[in-house]
C-alpha positions as CSV (number, residue, x, y, z in Angstrom):
1,X,130.0,138.6,74.5
2,X,128.5,140.8,77.2
3,X,127.6,139.2,80.5
4,X,124.9,140.8,82.7
5,X,126.0,140.2,86.2
6,X,129.3,139.3,87.7
7,X,127.8,137.4,90.6
8,X,128.1,134.0,88.9
9,X,131.9,134.1,89.2
10,X,131.7,135.0,92.9
11,X,129.0,132.3,93.5
12,X,131.1,129.7,91.7
13,X,134.2,130.5,93.7
14,X,132.5,130.8,97.1
15,X,130.4,127.7,96.7
16,X,133.2,125.6,95.5
17,X,130.9,123.4,93.5
18,X,129.1,124.0,90.3
19,X,127.6,122.0,87.5
20,X,126.7,122.3,83.9
21,X,124.4,119.4,84.3
22,X,120.8,118.9,84.9
23,X,119.5,121.4,87.5
24,X,116.0,122.4,88.5
25,X,115.6,124.8,85.6
26,X,116.5,122.0,83.1
27,X,118.9,122.0,80.2
28,X,117.4,124.6,77.9
29,X,115.6,123.6,74.7
30,X,116.1,121.5,71.7
31,X,116.9,124.4,69.4
32,X,114.9,126.6,67.1
33,X,116.1,129.0,64.4
34,X,114.5,132.5,64.1
35,X,115.1,135.1,61.5
36,X,113.9,138.7,61.0
37,X,114.8,141.2,58.3
38,X,115.7,144.7,59.7
39,X,116.3,147.9,57.9
40,X,118.6,150.8,58.7
41,X,117.4,152.7,61.7
42,X,116.2,149.6,63.5
43,X,119.0,148.7,65.9
44,X,116.9,147.4,68.8
45,X,115.3,143.9,69.0
46,X,113.2,142.2,71.6
47,X,114.2,138.5,71.9
48,X,112.1,136.4,74.2
49,X,111.4,132.9,72.9
50,X,112.8,131.1,76.0
51,X,111.1,130.1,79.3
52,X,112.5,129.4,82.8
53,X,110.5,126.9,84.8
54,X,111.7,125.6,88.2
55,X,110.8,122.0,88.7
56,X,112.9,121.7,91.8
57,X,112.1,122.0,95.5
58,X,114.0,125.3,96.2
59,X,114.0,128.6,94.5
60,X,116.7,129.2,91.8
61,X,118.3,132.6,91.5
62,X,119.5,133.8,88.2
63,X,123.1,135.0,88.5
64,X,124.0,135.8,84.9
65,X,122.6,136.0,81.4
66,X,124.8,136.1,78.3
67,X,124.6,135.3,74.6
68,X,126.4,132.5,72.8
69,X,128.5,133.2,69.7
70,X,127.0,136.6,69.1
71,X,128.1,138.4,65.9
72,X,127.3,142.1,65.7
73,X,124.8,142.0,68.7
74,X,125.1,143.0,72.3
75,X,122.8,142.5,75.3
76,X,121.6,145.8,76.8
77,X,119.1,144.3,79.2
78,X,117.6,141.0,80.3
79,X,114.2,140.8,82.0
80,X,111.8,138.2,83.3
81,X,108.3,138.6,82.2
82,X,105.6,136.6,83.9
83,X,103.6,134.2,81.7
84,X,100.0,133.8,82.8
85,X,97.5,131.2,81.8
86,X,96.6,131.8,78.1
87,X,99.5,134.4,77.7
88,X,101.9,134.2,74.8
89,X,105.7,134.5,75.1
90,X,107.2,137.8,74.1
91,X,108.9,136.1,71.1
92,X,110.8,138.2,68.5
93,X,109.9,141.8,67.8
94,X,111.4,145.0,66.5
95,X,112.2,147.6,69.1
96,X,112.2,147.3,72.9
97,X,109.2,147.8,75.1
98,X,108.7,144.9,77.6
99,X,108.1,145.4,81.2
100,X,109.4,143.0,83.7
101,X,111.9,142.4,86.5
102,X,115.6,142.3,86.0
103,X,116.7,138.8,85.2
104,X,119.9,138.9,87.2
105,X,119.0,138.4,90.8
106,X,115.5,137.1,89.9
107,X,114.4,134.2,92.1
108,X,112.5,131.6,90.2
109,X,110.1,130.0,92.6
110,X,109.9,126.2,92.8
111,X,106.3,126.1,91.6
112,X,106.7,125.0,88.0
113,X,105.3,128.2,86.6
114,X,106.6,129.7,83.3
115,X,108.9,132.8,83.4
116,X,109.7,134.3,80.0
117,X,113.4,135.3,79.7
118,X,113.4,138.4,77.4
119,X,116.6,140.1,76.1
120,X,117.0,143.6,74.7
121,X,119.5,143.2,71.9
122,X,121.2,146.0,69.9
123,X,123.0,145.7,66.6
124,X,126.5,147.1,66.8
125,X,126.3,148.2,63.2
126,X,122.9,149.0,61.7
127,X,124.4,148.6,58.2
128,X,125.7,145.1,58.7
129,X,124.2,142.7,56.3
130,X,123.7,140.0,58.9
131,X,124.0,139.7,62.7
132,X,123.0,136.9,65.0
133,X,123.6,134.6,67.9
134,X,123.6,130.8,68.5
135,X,122.0,130.7,72.0
136,X,121.4,132.2,75.4
137,X,123.3,131.1,78.5
138,X,121.7,131.4,81.9
139,X,123.7,130.9,85.1
140,X,121.8,130.4,88.3
141,X,122.2,129.2,91.9
142,X,120.2,127.0,94.2
143,X,121.5,127.4,97.7
144,X,125.2,126.8,97.6
145,X,125.2,125.1,94.2
146,X,125.6,126.8,90.8
147,X,124.3,125.7,87.5
148,X,124.4,126.7,83.8
149,X,121.8,126.1,81.1
150,X,121.9,127.0,77.5
151,X,119.0,127.7,75.3
152,X,120.1,126.9,71.7
153,X,117.6,129.1,69.9
154,X,119.5,130.7,67.0
155,X,118.7,134.2,65.8
156,X,119.6,135.9,62.6
157,X,119.0,139.5,61.8
158,X,119.5,140.3,58.1
159,X,119.2,143.3,55.8
160,X,117.9,140.9,53.1
161,X,115.1,138.3,53.2
162,X,115.2,135.4,55.6
């Protein structure tokens, strides 16, 4: 499991208080399963089905993004892509092309607007029959307090049919 950003450890130690409970960004989602067939020569995947939305009264700063129970996948990059009125989420796509701001260090304003969390995933072995993950973990801080939320969207990349 690769973690983008080491600041979450420092924030947790310095702040002295942290929680895995309900924070202003919520608890993640109810869980969805996504699957995509990939062939040899397609190692990169854009994975962006999840949204950060700050319903609190202070900005929340993302301090870390990691994948949960990844098999054969690693995170190369994590971005925040704005979601405007009528815009769609990035979703799941072959390749990597999104533009946005780095997720780690991103301050989610307390305005209730949607911010699409988008990961650049790479398969460790292009010939593997199946790779995947069971979720995405987001660590963040609001003032001196740190939080963790987990999106339980599952992803399977397979060399056969879904």
